[in-house]
Structures are given as C-alpha cells and as structure tokens.
C-alpha positions as CSV (number, residue, x, y, z in Angstrom):
1,M,-46.3,-36.0,-6.9
2,E,-42.7,-35.4,-5.6
3,I,-42.3,-39.2,-5.2
4,S,-43.0,-39.7,-8.8
5,R,-40.3,-37.3,-9.8
6,A,-37.8,-39.2,-7.7
7,I,-38.5,-42.3,-9.6
8,G,-37.3,-40.4,-12.7
9,V,-39.0,-42.2,-15.5
10,G,-42.2,-43.9,-16.6
11,L,-41.5,-47.4,-18.1
12,C,-41.4,-48.7,-21.7
13,G,-40.6,-52.1,-23.7
14,L,-40.3,-54.2,-26.9
15,V,-41.8,-56.5,-29.5
16,V,-39.8,-58.7,-31.9
17,W,-40.7,-58.1,-35.5
18,G,-39.4,-59.2,-38.8
19,C,-40.1,-57.2,-41.9
20,T,-39.9,-58.8,-45.4
21,K,-39.1,-56.4,-48.1
22,A,-41.2,-56.6,-51.2
23,S,-38.9,-57.4,-54.1
24,G,-38.7,-55.3,-57.3
25,P,-39.6,-56.3,-60.8
26,G,-37.5,-59.1,-62.2
27,S,-36.7,-60.5,-58.7
28,T,-38.3,-63.9,-59.6
29,P,-37.0,-65.5,-62.8
30,P,-39.7,-66.6,-65.3
31,L,-40.7,-70.2,-65.2
32,A,-40.7,-72.5,-68.2
33,P,-44.1,-73.6,-69.4
34,V,-45.3,-76.9,-67.9
35,A,-46.3,-79.6,-70.5
36,Q,-49.8,-80.8,-70.3
37,P,-50.5,-84.6,-70.5
38,G,-50.3,-85.7,-74.1
39,E,-48.4,-82.6,-75.2
40,P,-44.8,-82.6,-76.3
41,V,-42.2,-80.8,-74.2
42,A,-41.0,-77.5,-75.7
43,S,-37.6,-77.8,-77.3
44,S,-35.0,-75.3,-78.4
45,S,-35.2,-73.7,-81.8
46,T,-32.2,-75.7,-83.2
47,P,-33.1,-79.4,-84.1
48,R,-31.0,-82.0,-82.3
49,E,-30.2,-85.5,-83.2
50,P,-31.8,-88.1,-81.0
51,A,-29.5,-89.2,-78.3
52,S,-28.6,-92.9,-78.2
53,H,-29.0,-94.6,-74.8
54,D,-27.2,-97.6,-73.4
55,P,-29.9,-99.9,-72.1
56,S,-27.6,-100.8,-69.1
57,E,-27.7,-97.1,-68.0
58,S,-30.6,-95.4,-66.2
59,A,-32.3,-92.7,-68.2
60,T,-31.7,-89.1,-67.3
61,A,-33.9,-86.1,-68.1
62,Q,-33.0,-84.1,-71.1
63,S,-32.4,-80.4,-70.5
64,V,-34.4,-77.9,-72.6
65,D,-34.0,-74.2,-73.1
66,P,-36.9,-72.1,-71.8
67,P,-38.6,-70.0,-74.5
68,A,-37.5,-66.4,-74.6
69,I,-39.9,-64.0,-73.0
70,A,-39.9,-60.4,-74.2
71,E,-39.5,-57.7,-71.5
72,S,-42.7,-55.8,-70.8
73,P,-42.6,-52.2,-72.2
74,H,-44.4,-51.2,-69.0
75,P,-42.5,-52.6,-66.1
76,Q,-44.2,-52.7,-62.7
77,P,-43.3,-49.9,-60.4
78,K,-40.9,-50.6,-57.5
79,P,-42.3,-50.9,-54.0
80,N,-42.6,-47.6,-52.2
81,P,-40.4,-47.7,-49.2
82,Y,-42.3,-44.9,-47.5
83,V,-45.5,-46.8,-47.2
84,A,-45.9,-48.1,-43.7
85,P,-47.4,-51.5,-43.1
86,P,-50.8,-51.4,-41.3
87,I,-49.4,-53.0,-38.2
88,R,-45.9,-54.0,-37.1
89,T,-44.7,-55.6,-33.9
90,A,-41.2,-56.0,-32.3
91,G,-40.7,-57.3,-28.8
92,D,-43.5,-55.6,-26.8
93,L,-43.9,-52.6,-29.2
94,T,-46.8,-52.3,-31.6
95,V,-46.7,-49.8,-34.4
96,H,-49.9,-48.9,-36.3
97,A,-50.3,-46.9,-39.5
98,P,-51.6,-44.3,-38.9
99,P,-50.2,-44.2,-35.4
100,H,-52.3,-44.2,-32.3
101,E,-52.8,-40.9,-30.3
102,P,-51.0,-40.5,-27.0
103,G,-52.9,-41.5,-23.9
104,E,-54.1,-39.1,-21.2
105,R,-51.2,-40.0,-18.9
106,F,-48.6,-39.8,-21.6
107,G,-45.6,-37.8,-20.5
108,G,-42.8,-37.6,-18.0
109,R,-39.2,-36.6,-18.0
110,L,-38.4,-38.8,-21.0
111,R,-39.1,-37.5,-24.4
112,T,-40.6,-40.6,-26.1
113,H,-42.9,-41.6,-29.0
114,V,-44.1,-44.8,-27.2
115,D,-46.9,-45.1,-24.7
116,G,-46.6,-47.8,-22.0
117,A,-44.3,-49.0,-19.2
118,L,-40.6,-49.3,-19.8
119,S,-40.2,-52.8,-18.6
120,K,-39.8,-56.0,-20.6
121,G,-43.1,-57.8,-21.0
122,S,-45.2,-54.7,-20.7
123,P,-47.1,-53.8,-23.9
124,R,-46.2,-50.5,-25.6
125,T,-47.9,-48.6,-28.4
126,W,-46.3,-46.2,-30.9
127,V,-47.8,-42.7,-30.6
128,G,-45.3,-40.7,-32.6
129,P,-45.0,-39.9,-36.3
130,Q,-45.7,-42.5,-38.9
131,V,-42.8,-45.0,-39.1
132,P,-41.6,-45.6,-42.7
133,G,-41.2,-49.3,-43.7
134,F,-37.4,-49.1,-43.9
135,V,-37.1,-48.0,-40.2
136,V,-36.4,-51.1,-38.1
137,L,-38.2,-51.4,-34.8
138,L,-35.6,-53.4,-33.0
139,E,-31.8,-52.9,-32.7
140,D,-30.7,-56.1,-31.0
141,T,-32.7,-55.9,-27.7
142,M,-33.2,-52.1,-28.0
143,E,-36.7,-50.9,-29.1
144,L,-37.5,-47.9,-31.3
145,F,-38.2,-45.1,-28.8
146,L,-38.1,-41.9,-30.8
147,L,-38.2,-41.0,-34.5
148,D,-37.5,-37.4,-35.7
149,R,-37.6,-36.3,-39.3
150,V,-35.0,-33.7,-39.9
151,G,-35.2,-32.3,-43.4
152,D,-34.9,-35.4,-45.7
153,E,-33.4,-37.6,-43.0
154,F,-34.8,-39.7,-40.2
155,M,-33.1,-40.0,-36.8
156,A,-34.2,-43.2,-35.0
157,F,-33.4,-43.6,-31.3
158,Y,-33.6,-47.0,-29.5
159,R,-33.7,-47.9,-25.8
160,E,-33.5,-51.2,-24.1
161,P,-36.4,-52.0,-21.7
162,Y,-35.8,-52.7,-18.1
163,G,-35.2,-56.4,-17.5
164,A,-34.0,-57.1,-21.0
165,G,-30.3,-57.4,-20.1
166,S,-28.5,-54.2,-19.3
167,C,-30.6,-52.5,-16.7
168,E,-33.3,-53.1,-14.1
169,A,-36.1,-50.8,-12.8
170,G,-34.8,-49.4,-9.5
171,G,-31.2,-50.4,-10.3
172,T,-28.2,-48.1,-11.1
173,S,-26.8,-49.7,-14.2
174,N,-27.2,-47.7,-17.4
175,C,-29.6,-49.1,-20.1
176,R,-28.3,-49.6,-23.6
177,Y,-29.1,-47.0,-26.3
178,Y,-28.6,-46.7,-30.0
179,A,-29.1,-44.0,-32.6
180,R,-29.3,-44.4,-36.4
181,L,-29.8,-41.9,-39.3
182,Y,-31.6,-42.8,-42.5
183,D,-31.8,-40.8,-45.7
184,I,-35.0,-40.3,-47.6
185,E,-34.4,-43.4,-49.6
186,G,-34.0,-45.6,-46.5
187,H,-30.3,-46.0,-46.6
188,E,-28.5,-46.0,-43.2
189,L,-26.0,-43.1,-43.0
190,W,-24.6,-43.9,-39.6
191,G,-25.4,-45.8,-36.4
192,V,-23.9,-45.4,-32.9
193,A,-24.2,-47.3,-29.6
194,L,-24.8,-44.3,-27.3
195,H,-24.4,-46.2,-24.1
196,E,-20.7,-46.6,-25.0
197,L,-20.3,-42.8,-25.1
198,L,-21.7,-42.2,-21.6
199,S,-19.2,-40.9,-19.1
200,A,-20.0,-43.6,-16.5
201,S,-21.6,-47.1,-16.5
202,T,-24.1,-46.3,-13.7
203,Q,-26.5,-43.6,-12.6
204,L,-27.0,-42.2,-16.1
205,E,-30.0,-42.1,-18.4
206,I,-30.6,-40.5,-21.9
207,Q,-33.8,-38.6,-21.5
208,D,-33.7,-36.7,-24.7
209,V,-31.7,-36.8,-28.0
210,R,-31.8,-34.5,-31.0
211,Y,-30.1,-34.3,-34.4
212,A,-29.3,-31.0,-36.1
213,D,-26.9,-29.9,-38.7
214,G,-24.8,-33.0,-38.6
215,T,-24.5,-33.2,-34.8
216,L,-26.2,-35.5,-32.4
217,Y,-27.1,-33.9,-29.0
218,F,-28.1,-36.0,-26.0
219,N,-28.1,-35.7,-22.2
220,E,-26.6,-37.9,-19.6
221,A,-29.3,-37.2,-17.1
222,C,-29.3,-38.3,-13.5
223,Q,-31.4,-41.4,-13.1
224,S,-32.8,-40.0,-9.8
225,Y,-31.3,-37.7,-7.2
226,S,-27.9,-36.2,-8.3
227,S,-26.5,-37.3,-4.9
228,G,-26.7,-40.9,-6.2
229,A,-24.1,-40.1,-8.8
230,K,-22.2,-37.7,-6.5
231,G,-23.3,-34.9,-8.7
232,K,-21.6,-36.3,-11.8
233,C,-24.7,-36.4,-14.1
234,S,-27.0,-34.4,-16.2
235,Y,-24.4,-33.3,-18.7
236,L,-25.4,-32.2,-22.2
237,V,-23.3,-33.8,-24.9
238,A,-22.6,-33.0,-28.6
239,Y,-21.4,-35.9,-30.8
240,D,-20.2,-35.9,-34.4
241,P,-21.3,-39.1,-36.0
242,Q,-19.2,-38.7,-39.1
243,A,-15.9,-38.1,-37.2
244,K,-17.1,-40.5,-34.4
245,E,-16.0,-38.2,-31.6
246,I,-17.6,-36.2,-28.8
247,R,-17.3,-32.5,-29.6
248,W,-18.1,-31.2,-26.2
249,R,-19.7,-32.0,-22.9
250,T,-21.2,-29.3,-20.6
251,K,-20.6,-29.0,-16.9
252,N,-22.8,-31.3,-14.7
253,L,-26.4,-30.6,-13.6
254,V,-27.4,-28.7,-16.8
255,S,-29.9,-31.0,-18.5
256,N,-32.4,-33.6,-17.4
257,G,-35.7,-34.1,-19.2
258,E,-36.3,-32.5,-22.6
259,F,-34.2,-29.8,-24.2
260,L,-34.8,-27.6,-27.3
261,I,-32.5,-26.5,-30.2
262,H,-33.1,-23.0,-31.5
263,G,-30.6,-21.3,-33.8
264,D,-27.1,-21.3,-32.4
265,Y,-28.3,-22.3,-28.9
266,I,-29.9,-25.0,-26.8
267,V,-32.4,-24.4,-24.1
268,A,-32.1,-27.0,-21.3
269,G,-33.2,-27.3,-17.7
270,Y,-32.2,-29.0,-14.6
271,G,-34.0,-29.5,-11.3
272,F,-35.1,-32.1,-8.8
273,T,-36.7,-32.4,-5.4
274,G,-34.6,-30.5,-2.8
275,E,-32.3,-29.1,-5.5
276,R,-32.1,-25.7,-7.2
277,D,-33.9,-25.4,-10.5
278,F,-32.6,-23.5,-13.5
279,V,-33.2,-23.1,-17.3
280,Y,-29.9,-22.8,-19.2
281,V,-29.0,-21.4,-22.6
282,V,-26.1,-23.4,-24.0
283,S,-23.9,-22.5,-27.0
284,R,-24.0,-25.1,-29.7
285,A,-20.5,-24.1,-30.7
286,N,-18.7,-25.2,-27.6
287,G,-21.2,-26.2,-24.9
288,S,-20.6,-23.2,-22.7
289,I,-23.4,-21.8,-20.5
290,V,-24.2,-18.3,-21.8
291,H,-27.3,-17.6,-19.7
292,K,-29.4,-19.1,-17.0
293,V,-32.6,-18.2,-15.2
294,S,-34.0,-19.6,-11.9
295,V,-37.4,-21.3,-12.0
296,P,-39.5,-22.5,-9.0
297,K,-39.6,-26.1,-10.0
298,S,-37.9,-28.3,-12.7
299,A,-38.6,-27.4,-16.3
300,E,-40.3,-30.4,-18.1
301,T,-40.9,-29.2,-21.7
302,F,-40.0,-26.3,-23.9
303,A,-41.9,-24.9,-26.9
304,I,-41.8,-21.7,-29.1
305,G,-44.9,-19.9,-30.2
306,D,-45.6,-18.0,-33.4
307,D,-44.9,-14.8,-31.6
308,G,-41.4,-16.0,-30.6
309,L,-42.2,-16.5,-26.9
310,L,-40.5,-19.5,-25.2
311,E,-43.1,-21.5,-23.3
312,V,-41.6,-23.5,-20.4
313,R,-43.8,-26.0,-18.6
314,I,-42.7,-26.2,-15.0
315,Y,-43.5,-29.3,-12.8
316,P,-46.3,-30.2,-12.2
317,G,-47.8,-28.2,-15.1
318,T,-47.2,-24.4,-14.4
319,L,-46.6,-22.3,-17.4
320,K,-43.8,-19.8,-17.6
321,L,-43.2,-17.5,-20.6
322,F,-39.9,-15.9,-21.7
323,E,-38.9,-13.5,-24.4
324,M,-35.9,-14.8,-26.3
325,R,-33.8,-11.6,-26.7
326,G,-30.4,-11.4,-28.5
327,W,-30.7,-14.8,-30.0
328,D,-28.8,-13.7,-33.1
329,T,-25.9,-12.4,-30.9
330,S,-23.3,-13.9,-28.6
331,H,-25.3,-12.8,-25.5
332,P,-28.8,-14.3,-25.7
333,K,-31.1,-13.8,-22.8
334,L,-34.4,-15.2,-21.5
335,V,-36.6,-12.5,-20.0
336,A,-39.8,-13.4,-18.1
337,T,-43.0,-12.0,-19.5
338,T,-46.7,-12.2,-18.7
339,R,-47.9,-11.9,-22.3
340,K,-50.3,-14.5,-23.4
341,P,-48.8,-17.2,-25.6
342,S,-49.9,-17.7,-29.2
343,R,-50.3,-21.1,-30.8
344,I,-47.3,-23.2,-30.3
345,Q,-45.5,-24.0,-33.6
346,T,-42.4,-26.1,-32.6
347,V,-40.8,-28.0,-29.8
348,T,-37.6,-29.0,-31.6
349,R,-35.8,-26.1,-33.3
C-alpha cells in the first residue's frame, strides 16, 4: 500500500470530440419554390418586358425574386444549451448523460471526475456531474478532468494525459493544465493555462483545484517524495483570474491531495511515506497557516457533516473527526472528537 502512495497518482486520458451546435430559428434562409415540369417559374409581382437576346450569345438564366414568406407568429424555441447529448467523446474520454457511477477502485490523491488510467490511449469514463452541452471536453490536448458548479457558474478543469506531449508516467516534467469558467448561459468568462503559473517546470502536479468568490485555488503538489523536488513543492496557491495575478502562495509542504474551502479558511493536508503528516488551516485572505494538527498518516479527503464535524479520511481509510471551533474568528481550531459523524453534506465549502 505504501508503494502505491509513492507513485502519487492513478492514471487518466482523452478522446477527441467535436460538438455541432444546433442553430436557432432563422439560421437557414427559406428556399424558393422549385418549379414542377410543365409549370411556369414564379416571377416577381411587377411585370417585365421580355428581354431581347442576341442569337450569337449564349443564354443565361433569368433571376427571379423569391416569394415573400410571412414570419410565423409562433417561432420555434431556441435550443436549450443545458441539455447534454446522450454520449460525447473526446480523445480517450467518454461522457454519458446521465453520467456513469464511479467504479469500486475510484479514488486516489487526485480529485477527479473521470474513472480510468491517466495515460494516453487508456479509455476513461466521466463519473462526475452532468456536463452541459456548452462545456468543451478537450482544450488542445488537455482533457476535461473536473467540473464544479459554483452558484450559476461552472468551473471546468483540464489535464493533459501522460504521453500526450508534456509529461510521461514516471517522469518529472509537469503536465499541462487549464481552467475555464462558464456562466449559466454557456459564455466563457475566463480561461487560464495553469501550468504556466506553477513555480517550477518539474516535480509538480495539480491534485486539486477549487473556485470560490472570484478566486481560483489550486495546489502545486509534490509528484512523489518531496525530496525529489528538494522540498520545494506542495504549496497552496490563490489566483485572481480577473486581475490575472497570483494573490498568494503558502509555504511548502502544506497541501497534497484534496483540500476543502469552508468560510474564510481552507483545510488542507500534507503527508507522505517517511514524512510527518499534518492537517492545516489556511487563511483565504493571505495564505498564512493559522492552525495545524498532527495526524498518523496523510489526509486523503475532507468532508463536513450536518452537525458541523469535520471528517478527515486518513490513508488508507481511517476516519478522524474534528470539531471546527472559532471558525468565525481569526483563531480557528480543529479539536479531535470521538462523536459519531452525521450524514455528510458537503466536501467543497
């Protein structure tokens, strides 16, 4: 089990797809009636004198005005952009509507909405929320990997598969990543190549990305052991897409795997084989570490129950529960508890 953690990720890939938008009413001009054999061709309403022809010249077709067609008092409705096609493919990715359920072995350090290996040529299936028709599945060679609805907006995250150009399985080069935000009408609000924002070109991997209140948060996780990057990895980053600037970057070794946004703070975790494991509380205002607790193994997922308890799933599946005290103050704390958890209601905010 420890060997699988050192590998760092399960693999995932792409399928090239082209989507043809349905056109709205009036997109195809009306055609003039076609004359039947033995019938005269329809002419314009104003009589015209017969044209004289020079026998030495070849005849040319006479133009006629098409008859006026009254507009329908009941125009056809425009296509609904939120209706997802029954099946879409792009590269190695297949997206069904409704989406497939995750497989039994679905999971790992990467937060993802696809099930399958991460390498080019390996089939992958979408197991996340339904993908609206306006969300593209492929950004250049990068495949749709996550889709979060945040209010009336959709944040789409794309990742390039291993072997598709930028990175290889077992290599150290960073893969290419892209994030895009759509509004509820399907208009693109912004797009950013996230690999261009990473602090180094090797040893880094985006394992989770979230969008909240106009800010995009993502981690620059260590691909494997932190020693491979000389400890310069697993930062948590806040990016302002409108200003096109990084707001802050935490210290190193703060976030690998998933993280959770809740109120004014982010809960993140770092840990790996032979390294110390912690859960951190990070200020969304400036990226400072305001609290941390030690855990026996690395934290894999975070969720909040109806009773306000934070559920932290520790590798390889141990459950730890924490009360979230002082979350509305400048000194939040995580306090371990043995209370039984209630139904989990969220894993994002």
